C-alpha positions as CSV (number, residue, x, y, z in Angstrom):
1,X,-140.8,-4.2,76.7
2,X,-144.3,-4.7,75.5
3,X,-146.6,-3.2,78.1
4,X,-148.8,-5.8,79.9
5,X,-152.3,-4.6,78.9
6,X,-153.8,-6.4,81.9
7,X,-152.2,-3.7,84.0
8,X,-153.0,0.0,84.3
9,X,-150.9,2.1,81.9
10,X,-148.1,3.8,83.9
11,X,-146.1,4.9,80.8
12,X,-144.1,8.0,81.7
13,X,-144.1,7.4,85.5
14,X,-140.7,7.3,87.2
15,X,-140.6,4.9,90.1
16,X,-138.1,4.0,92.8
17,X,-138.6,0.5,94.4
18,X,-136.4,-0.1,97.5
19,X,-135.2,-3.5,98.4
20,X,-135.7,-4.7,94.8
21,X,-132.8,-7.0,94.3
22,X,-134.9,-10.1,95.1
23,X,-138.1,-11.5,96.5
24,X,-141.1,-9.2,96.8
25,X,-139.2,-6.1,95.7
26,X,-138.0,-7.7,92.5
27,X,-141.6,-8.7,91.8
28,X,-142.8,-5.2,92.4
29,X,-140.2,-3.8,90.1
30,X,-141.1,-6.3,87.3
31,X,-144.8,-5.3,87.5
32,X,-144.1,-1.6,87.3
33,X,-141.8,-2.1,84.3
34,X,-144.5,-4.3,82.8
35,X,-147.0,-1.4,83.3
36,X,-144.7,0.9,81.3
37,X,-143.0,2.8,84.2
38,X,-139.3,3.8,84.2
39,X,-138.0,1.8,87.2
40,X,-135.1,2.4,89.6
41,X,-134.1,-0.9,91.3
42,X,-132.6,-0.2,94.7
43,X,-130.2,-2.7,96.2
44,X,-128.2,-2.6,99.5
45,X,-125.0,-3.9,98.0
46,X,-124.0,-5.7,101.2
47,X,-123.1,-8.8,99.3
48,X,-122.0,-9.8,95.9
49,X,-125.2,-11.9,95.6
50,X,-127.3,-8.7,96.2
51,X,-125.3,-6.8,93.6
52,X,-125.5,-9.5,91.0
53,X,-129.2,-10.0,91.6
54,X,-130.0,-6.3,91.1
55,X,-128.0,-6.0,87.9
56,X,-129.4,-9.2,86.6
57,X,-132.9,-7.8,87.2
58,X,-132.1,-4.6,85.4
59,X,-130.6,-6.5,82.5
60,X,-133.7,-8.7,82.4
61,X,-136.0,-5.7,82.3
62,X,-133.9,-3.9,79.6
63,X,-133.8,-7.0,77.5
64,X,-137.6,-6.9,77.5
65,X,-137.6,-3.3,76.4
66,X,-138.1,-1.6,79.8
67,X,-136.3,1.5,81.0
68,X,-134.6,0.4,84.3
69,X,-131.6,1.4,86.3
70,X,-129.9,0.0,89.4
71,X,-129.3,2.3,92.4
72,X,-127.3,1.4,95.5
73,X,-127.7,2.5,99.1
74,X,-127.2,1.0,102.6
75,X,-130.2,2.7,104.2
76,X,-128.7,2.1,107.7
77,X,-126.0,4.6,106.9
78,X,-126.5,8.3,107.8
79,X,-127.5,10.3,104.8
80,X,-128.2,7.3,102.6
81,X,-131.8,8.2,102.0
82,X,-130.9,11.6,100.7
83,X,-128.3,10.2,98.4
84,X,-130.6,7.4,97.1
85,X,-133.4,9.8,96.1
86,X,-130.9,12.2,94.5
87,X,-129.4,9.3,92.5
88,X,-132.9,8.0,91.5
89,X,-134.0,11.4,90.4
90,X,-130.8,11.9,88.3
91,X,-131.1,8.4,86.7
92,X,-134.8,8.6,86.0
93,X,-135.1,12.3,85.2
94,X,-137.4,13.0,88.1
95,X,-139.6,11.0,90.5
96,X,-143.3,10.3,90.5
97,X,-143.5,7.4,92.9
98,X,-141.7,5.5,95.7
99,X,-142.3,2.0,96.9
100,X,-140.8,1.6,100.4
101,X,-140.2,-2.2,100.4
102,X,-136.7,-2.6,101.9
103,X,-136.8,-4.2,105.4
104,X,-135.6,-7.0,107.6
105,X,-137.5,-9.7,109.4
106,X,-135.4,-11.4,112.1
107,X,-137.0,-13.8,114.6
108,X,-136.6,-13.1,118.3
109,X,-139.0,-13.7,121.2
110,X,-140.0,-10.4,122.8
111,X,-138.6,-11.3,126.2
112,X,-135.2,-12.2,124.6
113,X,-135.0,-9.2,122.2
114,X,-132.2,-6.8,123.1
115,X,-132.5,-3.0,122.7
116,X,-130.0,-3.2,119.9
117,X,-132.0,-5.8,118.0
118,X,-135.2,-3.7,118.6
119,X,-133.6,-0.5,117.4
120,X,-132.2,-2.2,114.3
121,X,-135.6,-3.5,113.1
122,X,-137.4,-0.3,113.8
123,X,-134.6,1.8,112.3
124,X,-134.5,-0.2,109.1
125,X,-138.2,-1.0,108.7
126,X,-139.6,2.3,109.9
127,X,-136.9,5.0,110.3
128,X,-135.6,4.6,106.8
129,X,-139.1,4.8,105.4
130,X,-139.6,8.1,107.2
131,X,-136.4,9.5,105.7
132,X,-137.0,8.2,102.2
133,X,-140.6,9.5,102.2
134,X,-139.5,12.9,103.3
135,X,-136.8,13.1,100.6
136,X,-139.0,11.7,97.9
137,X,-141.9,14.0,98.7
138,X,-139.5,17.0,98.4
139,X,-138.3,15.7,95.1
140,X,-142.0,15.5,94.0
141,X,-142.4,19.2,94.9
142,X,-143.9,19.0,98.4
143,X,-141.8,21.8,99.8
144,X,-144.9,23.5,101.2
145,X,-146.8,20.4,102.2
146,X,-148.4,20.8,105.6
147,X,-148.2,24.6,105.5
148,X,-151.8,24.9,104.4
149,X,-150.9,25.9,100.8
150,X,-151.9,23.8,97.9
151,X,-150.1,23.2,94.6
152,X,-153.3,22.6,92.5
153,X,-152.5,19.0,91.6
154,X,-155.6,18.6,89.5
155,X,-158.2,15.8,89.7
156,X,-155.9,12.9,88.8
157,X,-152.5,13.5,90.3
158,X,-150.0,10.7,89.7
159,X,-147.5,11.4,92.5
160,X,-147.6,8.8,95.2
161,X,-145.8,6.9,97.9
162,X,-146.6,3.3,98.9
163,X,-145.2,1.5,101.9
164,X,-145.0,-2.3,102.0
165,X,-146.4,-3.1,105.5
166,X,-147.8,-6.5,106.5
167,X,-151.0,-8.1,107.9
168,X,-148.8,-8.4,111.0
169,X,-149.5,-4.7,111.6
170,X,-152.8,-5.9,113.0
171,X,-152.2,-9.7,113.6
172,X,-148.7,-10.3,115.1
173,X,-146.9,-13.6,115.0
174,X,-144.8,-15.1,117.7
175,X,-141.2,-13.9,117.8
176,X,-142.1,-11.0,115.5
177,X,-142.9,-8.3,118.0
178,X,-140.3,-5.7,116.7
179,X,-141.3,-6.5,113.1
180,X,-145.1,-6.2,113.8
181,X,-144.6,-2.9,115.7
182,X,-142.6,-1.5,112.8
183,X,-145.2,-2.5,110.2
184,X,-148.0,-1.0,112.3
185,X,-146.0,2.1,112.4
186,X,-145.8,2.1,108.6
187,X,-149.6,2.1,108.4
188,X,-149.9,5.0,110.7
189,X,-147.1,6.9,109.0
190,X,-148.9,6.5,105.7
191,X,-152.1,8.0,107.2
192,X,-150.2,10.9,108.8
193,X,-148.3,11.5,105.6
194,X,-151.5,11.3,103.5
195,X,-152.9,14.1,105.7
196,X,-149.8,16.4,105.3
197,X,-148.8,15.6,101.8
198,X,-152.3,15.7,100.3
199,X,-152.2,19.5,99.7
200,X,-149.2,18.9,97.5
201,X,-151.1,16.3,95.5
202,X,-149.1,13.3,96.8
203,X,-151.1,10.2,97.8
204,X,-149.7,7.9,100.5
205,X,-150.9,4.3,101.1
206,X,-149.8,0.9,102.4
207,X,-149.9,-2.5,100.9
208,X,-150.1,-5.3,103.5
209,X,-149.1,-8.7,102.2
210,X,-149.9,-12.0,103.9
211,X,-147.6,-15.0,103.5
212,X,-145.7,-14.6,100.2
213,X,-144.3,-17.6,98.4
214,X,-140.6,-17.8,97.9
215,X,-138.2,-20.6,97.0
216,X,-137.6,-23.1,99.8
217,X,-140.4,-21.7,102.1
218,X,-142.5,-24.9,101.9
219,X,-139.5,-27.0,102.8
220,X,-138.3,-24.7,105.6
221,X,-141.7,-24.2,107.2
222,X,-144.1,-26.9,106.0
223,X,-146.5,-26.6,108.9
224,X,-146.9,-22.8,108.4
225,X,-147.5,-23.1,104.7
226,X,-150.0,-25.9,105.1
227,X,-151.9,-24.0,107.8
228,X,-152.0,-20.8,105.7
229,X,-153.4,-22.7,102.7
230,X,-155.9,-24.5,104.8
231,X,-157.2,-21.3,106.4
232,X,-156.9,-18.6,103.7
233,X,-160.3,-18.2,101.9
234,X,-158.5,-18.1,98.5
235,X,-156.5,-21.3,99.4
236,X,-153.0,-20.2,98.4
237,X,-150.0,-18.1,99.3
238,X,-149.5,-14.7,97.8
239,X,-147.0,-14.2,95.0
240,X,-144.6,-11.3,94.5
241,X,-146.7,-10.4,91.4
242,X,-149.8,-10.2,93.6
243,X,-148.1,-7.6,95.8
244,X,-146.7,-5.8,92.7
245,X,-150.1,-5.6,91.1
246,X,-151.6,-4.0,94.2
247,X,-148.8,-1.4,94.1
248,X,-149.4,-0.7,90.4
249,X,-153.1,-0.3,91.1
250,X,-152.4,2.3,93.8
251,X,-150.1,4.1,91.5
252,X,-152.6,4.3,88.7
253,X,-155.2,6.9,87.8
254,X,-157.8,4.4,89.0
255,X,-156.6,5.2,92.6
256,X,-156.4,8.9,92.1
257,X,-158.8,9.6,95.1
258,X,-157.3,6.9,97.4
259,X,-154.9,8.0,100.1
260,X,-154.2,7.1,103.7
261,X,-155.5,3.5,103.1
262,X,-154.1,0.1,103.8
263,X,-154.7,-2.6,101.1
264,X,-154.4,-6.1,102.4
265,X,-153.1,-8.7,99.9
266,X,-153.7,-11.8,101.9
267,X,-156.2,-14.0,100.1
268,X,-158.8,-13.1,102.7
269,X,-156.8,-14.2,105.8
270,X,-157.8,-11.1,107.8
271,X,-161.4,-12.1,107.3
272,X,-161.0,-15.5,109.0
273,X,-162.2,-16.0,112.6
274,X,-159.5,-15.6,115.3
275,X,-160.9,-18.3,117.5
């Protein structure tokens, strides 16, 4: 794959992207591959469609000259995070970066949400990220992180973890209470992890997309799409590439002194008045 020179050069980086069989995750994986990174495409494997999509993406990236592999894990299963990181490290020859993108977004009014539904969303969207980040940090050499010792990472360390949060972490939507709470938790987890993993030279940040275009969205929710376009200062929805580019930026040497931060990719929506 000819490296996209409009992106930072990530040649040599080994990156795991979770939830990458489609949608935002696939877009993120494509942008990392385009930047020259070796990319592990994680898929859940709960359906034949998910499996087919993951392997089709890997084949697409390989056909374009990228180094890519597919790795499977159902992150709701005990021990899955450990197995996924071990498999990614084996397949890539090590690990320099992790994008925590896998998640679910069911709709349920807060008053009608059961404890089981609440636990499922927080367990998937927040609990799995906690486990994956812990295991990935260990694979990156953070065994003494938080103990006060430092590993002398140098001025431009390339080891990093990025969570895909959402602008709903600060601006919730109706029937998304569990989702918004989990995304807010991701932002705080990144800040806490940045504090404790910094001595090991690992940077941790979040990317918070706004409304991201996907096939069928305008037909399924025309009023929402129209309202977003009318109110967002940049006048359009985000694309998966927009989110991927933000992740690539945070993985690059240009962001070597950025950690514990949340980068909104929302076309300026958070800057609009709330009244």
